[in-house]
C-alpha positions in Angstrom: -30.0 -36.2 4.4 -31.7 -38.9 6.1 -30.7 -42.3 6.8 -33.1 -44.9 5.6 -31.3 -47.6 7.0 -31.1 -45.7 10.9 -34.8 -44.4 10.4 -35.9 -48.3 9.1 -34.3 -49.9 12.2 -36.1 -47.7 14.2 -39.5 -48.1 13.1 -38.7 -51.8 13.3 -37.1 -51.7 16.9 -40.5 -49.4 17.8 -42.9 -51.6 16.4 -41.5 -54.7 18.0 -41.4 -52.8 21.2 -45.4 -52.4 20.5 -45.7 -56.2 19.9 -46.9 -55.3 16.7 -46.6 -56.9 13.0 -46.0 -55.4 10.0 -49.3 -56.0 9.0 -50.7 -54.6 12.1 -48.4 -51.4 11.5 -49.6 -51.3 8.1 -53.5 -51.4 9.1 -52.9 -48.3 11.6 -51.0 -46.4 9.0 -53.3 -47.2 5.9 -50.4 -48.7 3.6 -49.6 -52.0 2.8 -47.2 -54.2 4.9 -44.6 -54.4 1.9 -44.5 -50.2 2.5 -43.4 -51.2 6.2 -40.9 -53.9 5.2 -39.6 -51.2 2.4 -39.3 -48.8 5.2 -37.5 -51.1 7.9 -35.2 -51.8 5.3 -34.0 -48.6 4.4 -35.5 -48.8 0.7 -37.8 -46.2 1.3 -38.8 -43.6 3.7 -42.6 -43.0 5.0 -44.5 -39.7 3.3 -44.4 -36.7 6.2 -47.9 -37.4 6.9 -47.5 -41.3 7.3 -44.5 -40.2 9.1 -46.6 -37.8 11.4 -49.2 -40.8 12.2 -46.4 -43.3 12.7 -44.9 -40.9 15.6 -47.7 -40.0 17.1 -48.6 -44.1 17.3 -45.2 -44.8 19.1 -45.4 -41.7 21.0 -42.3 -39.8 19.6 -41.4 -36.7 17.8 -40.7 -37.0 14.1 -37.2 -35.3 15.3 -36.5 -38.4 17.6 -37.4 -41.1 15.0 -35.0 -39.1 12.3 -32.1 -38.6 14.6 -32.5 -42.2 15.8 -33.1 -40.8 19.7 -35.2 -43.6 20.6 -33.8 -45.4 23.5 -35.9 -43.3 26.4 -38.7 -44.5 24.5 -38.0 -48.3 23.9 -37.2 -48.6 27.7 -40.4 -47.2 28.7 -42.1 -49.6 26.1 -40.4 -52.4 27.5 -41.0 -51.8 30.7 -44.5 -51.6 30.3 -44.5 -55.0 28.5 -42.6 -56.8 31.4 -45.2 -55.2 34.1 
């Protein structure tokens, strides 16, 4: 079973690493900012197609998001932001 809080935390970390607001992520995914907030707080999870689109946007696999294996990607994202 998926850990909603861990997945939500990963979504929030990836979103922040891309310097995006919840509203900006919502616009990219064609959902409401309230939906993004629910995901990030572990109240709900995105549907499979939204999850797929989000992972493509973040440059990770769905497996990486679900297993919270995002540290390498976050490192790359933050390194690019510094350059």
